[in-house]
C-alpha positions in Angstrom: 3.5 24.2 22.1 2.3 21.4 19.7 4.6 18.6 19.1 6.0 18.1 15.6 7.3 14.8 14.0 9.5 15.4 11.0 10.1 12.4 8.7 12.1 12.3 5.5 10.1 10.4 2.9 13.3 8.7 1.8 14.0 7.1 5.2 15.1 3.5 5.0 13.9 1.7 6.9 10.9 3.9 7.0 9.7 4.8 10.6 6.2 3.4 10.2 5.9 2.9 14.0 6.5 6.5 14.8 4.1 7.6 12.0 1.4 5.2 13.4 1.6 6.2 17.0 1.8 9.9 16.2 -1.5 9.8 14.2 -3.2 7.4 16.5 -2.6 9.5 19.6 -2.9 12.8 17.8 -0.1 14.2 19.8 2.2 15.3 17.0 1.8 17.0 13.7 3.4 15.1 10.8 5.8 16.9 8.5 7.4 15.2 5.6 10.6 16.9 4.8 13.0 15.4 2.2 15.8 17.7 3.3 15.7 16.5 6.9 18.7 14.4 7.9 16.6 11.9 9.9 13.4 11.5 11.9 13.0 14.2 14.5 10.4 14.7 17.3 10.1 18.1 19.0 8.0 17.4 22.1 7.7 19.6 25.2 11.0 21.4 24.5 12.9 18.1 23.9 14.4 16.8 20.6 14.2 13.0 20.1 15.8 11.4 17.0 15.5 7.6 17.7 12.4 5.9 16.6 12.0 3.6 19.6 12.3 6.6 22.0 9.8 8.6 19.8 7.3 5.8 19.9 7.6 5.5 23.7 7.4 9.3 24.2 4.3 9.7 22.0 2.6 6.7 23.5 3.1 8.0 27.0 1.9 11.5 25.9 -1.3 9.9 24.3 -2.1 7.5 27.0 -1.0 4.4 25.1 1.9 3.6 27.4 1.3 0.3 29.2 3.3 -0.2 32.4 4.3 -3.8 31.6 7.5 -5.8 32.0 6.6 -7.5 28.6 6.9 -4.2 26.6 10.7 -4.2 26.2 10.6 -7.8 24.7 8.3 -6.5 21.9 10.7 -3.7 21.1 13.5 -6.3 20.9 11.3 -8.5 18.6 10.6 -5.5 16.3 14.3 -4.9 16.0 14.9 -8.6 15.2 12.3 -8.4 12.4 14.5 -5.8 10.7 17.7 -7.8 10.9 16.6 -11.5 10.4 17.5 -12.6 6.8 17.2 -16.4 7.0 13.7 -17.6 6.0 13.4 -20.3 8.6 14.3 -17.9 11.4 11.8 -15.3 10.1 9.0 -17.8 9.9 9.8 -19.0 13.4 9.6 -15.5 14.8 6.3 -15.0 13.0 5.0 -18.3 14.4 5.9 -17.1 17.9 4.1 -13.8 17.5 1.1 -15.5 16.0 0.9 -17.7 19.1 1.0 -14.7 21.3 -1.9 -13.1 19.5 -4.0 -16.2 19.4 -5.8 -15.2 22.6 -5.1 -11.5 22.6 -6.5 -8.5 20.8 -3.4 -6.5 21.5 0.2 -7.4 22.5 0.1 -5.9 26.0 -3.1 -5.2 28.0 -6.5 -4.5 26.5 -5.8 -1.6 24.2 -3.2 -0.3 21.8 0.2 0.4 23.3 3.7 1.3 22.1 4.4 -2.4 21.8 1.7 -2.8 19.1 3.0 0.2 17.1 6.7 -0.8 17.2 6.0 -4.3 16.0 3.4 -3.2 13.4 6.0 -0.7 12.1 8.6 -3.4 11.7 6.2 -5.7 9.8 4.9 -2.8 7.7 8.4 -1.9 6.6 9.3 -5.5 5.5 8.3 -6.6 2.0 9.4 -10.1 2.8 7.1 -10.3 5.9 4.2 -8.8 4.1 4.6 -11.5 1.5 4.7 -14.2 4.1 1.5 -12.9 5.7 -0.3 -13.3 2.3 0.1 -17.0 2.7 -2.5 -17.0 5.5 -0.3 -19.1 7.8 -0.4 -16.5 10.5 -4.1 -15.6 10.9 -3.8 -13.9 14.3 -1.0 -11.6 13.2 -3.0 -10.8 10.0 -6.1 -10.0 12.0 -4.1 -7.7 14.4 -2.0 -6.1 11.7 -5.0 -5.4 9.5 -6.8 -3.7 12.3 -4.0 -1.3 13.0 -3.3 -0.8 9.3 -6.9 0.0 8.5 -7.5 2.6 11.3 -8.8 5.8 9.9 -5.9 7.7 11.3 -3.3 5.2 10.0 -4.8 5.3 6.5 -4.9 9.1 6.5 -1.2 9.2 7.4 -0.3 6.7 4.8 -2.2 8.7 2.2 -0.4 11.8 3.2 2.9 10.0 2.9 2.0 8.8 -0.6 1.1 12.3 -1.6 4.3 13.7 -0.2 6.3 11.2 -2.2 4.3 12.0 -5.4 4.9 15.7 -4.9 8.6 15.1 -4.5 8.7 13.1 -7.6 6.8 15.7 -9.5 9.4 18.4 -8.6 12.4 16.1 -8.9 14.9 17.3 -11.4 15.5 13.8 -12.7 11.8 13.3 -13.4 11.6 16.7 -15.1 14.6 15.8 -17.2 12.6 12.9 -18.6 9.5 15.0 -19.2 7.5 12.8 -16.8 4.1 14.5 -17.1 0.9 14.6 -19.1 0.6 17.3 -21.7 -2.4 19.7 -21.1 -3.5 17.6 -18.0 -5.9 19.4 -15.7 -5.3 19.0 -12.0 -8.1 17.0 -10.4 -9.5 15.8 -13.7 -7.0 13.1 -14.7 -8.3 9.5 -14.7 -6.0 6.6 -15.4 -6.8 2.9 -15.6 -4.9 -0.4 -15.1 -6.6 -3.2 -17.0 -5.2 -6.6 -16.1 -6.8 -9.7 -17.6 -7.6 -12.1 -14.7 -6.2 -15.1 -16.5 -2.7 -15.2 -14.9 -0.4 -13.5 -12.4 1.2 -10.1 -12.6 4.6 -9.8 -14.3 7.1 -7.0 -14.5 5.3 -5.3 -17.4 2.1 -5.2 -15.4 4.0 -3.7 -12.5 5.4 -0.9 -14.6 2.0 0.0 -16.0 0.3 -0.1 -12.6 3.0 2.1 -11.0 2.9 4.7 -13.8 -0.9 4.9 -13.8 -0.9 5.5 -10.0 1.9 7.9 -10.3 0.1 10.1 -12.8 -3.2 9.8 -10.9 -1.6 11.0 -7.7 0.5 13.7 -9.5 -2.6 15.4 -10.8 -4.9 14.5 -7.8 -7.0 12.4 -10.1 -8.4 8.9 -10.0 -7.0 5.4 -10.7 -9.4 2.8 -12.0 -8.5 -0.9 -11.7 -10.5 -2.5 -14.5 -10.4 -6.3 -14.9 -10.6 -7.1 -18.6 -12.7 -10.3 -18.1 -13.5 -11.0 -21.7 -12.1 -14.5 -22.0 -14.0 -16.7 -19.6 -12.2 -19.9 -20.7 -9.0 -18.7 -19.1 -10.2 -16.5 -16.2 -10.4 -17.5 -12.6 -11.4 -15.7 -9.4 -8.1 -16.9 -7.9 -6.2 -14.7 -10.4 -8.3 -11.6 -9.6 -7.9 -12.0 -5.9 -4.1 -12.5 -6.3 -3.7 -9.5 -8.5 -5.5 -7.3 -6.0 -3.3 -8.7 -3.2 -0.1 -8.1 -5.2 -1.2 -4.5 -6.0 -1.7 -3.9 -2.3 1.8 -5.3 -1.6 3.1 -2.8 -4.2 1.2 0.0 -2.3 -1.0 0.5 -5.4 -4.6 1.2 -4.5 -7.3 1.9 -7.1 -10.1 4.4 -6.3 -12.5 2.1 -8.2 -12.4 -1.6 -9.2 -14.5 -2.5 -12.2 -14.9 -5.2 -14.8 -15.3 -5.0 -18.6 -18.2 -7.4 -18.2 -20.0 -4.7 -16.3 -20.4 -3.0 -19.7 -21.0 -5.9 -22.1 -24.5 -4.7 -23.0 -23.3 -1.2 -23.7 -20.4 -2.6 -25.9 -22.9 -4.8 -27.7 -25.3 -2.0 -28.4 -22.4 0.3 -29.7 -21.1 -2.5 -31.9 -24.6 -2.9 -33.5 -24.8 0.8 -34.0 -21.4 0.8 -35.9 -22.5 -2.2 -38.1 -25.9 -0.5 -38.9 -24.2 2.7 -39.8 -21.8 0.9 -42.2 -18.7 1.6 -40.2 -18.0 -2.0 -39.1 -18.8 -5.5 -40.1 -18.7 -9.0 -38.6 -16.1 -11.4 -40.2 -17.3 -15.0 -40.0 -14.3 -16.4 -41.8 -13.2 -19.7 -40.3 -9.9 -19.6 -38.3 -8.2 -22.1 -40.6 -9.1 -20.0 -43.7 -8.2 -16.7 -42.1 -4.8 -17.9 -41.1 -3.9 -18.3 -44.7 -3.9 -14.6 -45.2 -1.8 -13.8 -42.1 
């Protein structure tokens, strides 16, 4: 009988470690059930409801269980990452983990084990830690974390989770009460875009727009385009563009395409000329000082 891992999408903290090891080993089918009281693994006739035990059981089932005396210490470390609130203590714990990974590809042995997944899950579920990793002060953690996070199986599971959350929001009575939808939208044909100007950092208004654009793109199985409105070169810097993309990733917002307005300057120029020649537009060369008198 195939194993089944049931996870409520509203789980807090979210059991990323269980999700990761389940998809990595392929030993359990994921089921996202909002009505479930908690995480549940049905495996070989047994029912397991604690994430640590689930990670250990699936790792053993999938050949990722390393017989090492060091493994329990990493489970303890993962638990501490969820409870540490003081910034200095959190940085110290990350420093220690970074030192461990300085000369290792994985935490225990020469391949992925339950130790890797339990720690990865703790980091993945902490906005504060993800923010600290952006500072590039822990390069070895970042290298290791990015590897696990970017695995094809991991990305597929995270995409499935995002879709489950979007479907839940779509059918949610509260959302329906606010008529959160697009009139006459065709499933699979909706394209939204988030167009930040790379001349500064994201603020709360940007965040709201980005979240809504991704929400509708996912709701209708469409596409989200992140288009940098780079039309003011005197204010724009590559630093802002990189930071905006990093912040969007931190918000779990991922565009299907990243483009720039400058990619289409020639097209815009040609269309502007066409409008002018057809008498539907003109170029105003009034000096700024003069024009301000009429405002």
